[in-house]
N, C-alpha and C positions, 0 to 999 in steps of 0.2 A: 549506508551500512549494508553489508551483505549478510544474510542469515543462512545458516546451514542446519542440517538436521540436529546437530548438537546444540546450536545456539537459539533455535527458533522459539523454544519455550520461554527463555529469558528475554530475548530481543523483541518478541511479538506478544505472546500470551501474557506474560507478567507485566510488561510495560504498558499494555493496553488497559490496565487498571488505573494508570496514571493519566494517559492522554490517548487520543486516537492514533493507531498505528496503521499507516498505509503500506500495504505490501504489493510491490510490483513484481508479478510473476513474468519472467522473460527468458529468452535464450539468445545467444550470440548470433545465430544464423537467421533470426527473425527480423526481417526488414522493418515492419511496423514497430517492433520493440525498440529498434535503434532510433526510430523517430520519436517514440513516446518518452524514452529515457531522459533526454536533456530537458524536455518540457516539464515532466513531472518533478525532476530534481530541482529545476528553477522555481517552480511554484511552491514546492515543499520548503525550500530555503527561505522564501518570503514569509513563511509562517512558522519559522523555527521556534521551538518552545511551546507551540500550540498543537503540533502534531509531529509524528516521527515517520520517516520514510525508510522502509527496509526493502531490499531487493532480493529476490530468490531466483536463481538460475535453475529452471525446471529440468535441464539436462543433468546438472550436477546433483540436484536435490529432488529427484522424481518422487520420493516418498512423501515429501511435504505437498507437492503439487497434487498427488493422488489423494492424499488425506482431505484436501479441500475441493476436490472435484474439478480441478483446472483442466479443461479440455481444449481451450483455444488460448493463444497468447497474442498480444499481451493481455493479461487479466490483472486487474487491480482490485484488491479486496481491502476493506477497512475493518480493522479489528477494534472492538471496544469491550472491556470487561471480559476478555478471554474468548470472545466469539466474533466471527465474521458477520458484520451487520449490514454492509452495503458495499457497492463497488461498481465496476464497469468492465466491459470487454472491448478491446480495440484501441487504436491510437487516435488521440484527440489533440487539437492544438492547445497551446499553453493557456489561452484565454478560457477555453472550456474547462480545463482542469482546474484553473484558478476559481472559477465559479462553483464547480463541484466542491472544492475544498472550503470555500466561503460558506456554502450552504451547510456543509457538514459541521463547521465550527459554530454556525448560528444555532444549530440544534444542541450544541454542547453548552451554550451559555446558561440555560436554566440549571443544568446539572452543576456547573461551576459556581453558580451563585448560591446554590442550596447548601 
């Protein structure tokens, strides 16, 4: 799902109260972004229902990128309960992203059980 300035509040902030929302800040001209995109989408799809993936084009949505201090792309930020809580900068292989997601979801288990 692509988020815009108009939809970011609902797609990311509000939804992050239900489950972790992973935001991929990217741009079409960014080679590493084009490498990260398919890997992060594949790994998020494997965890559908446990986390949500939202993509933000920093060229089209510079206000959102500025609000969250995105200076390098690709930047991935994880939102939980309305706040950016973790993330990473750079393109990583699918296995590394999968491990990052699994560790993120392991931290969620106590909250889900409570």
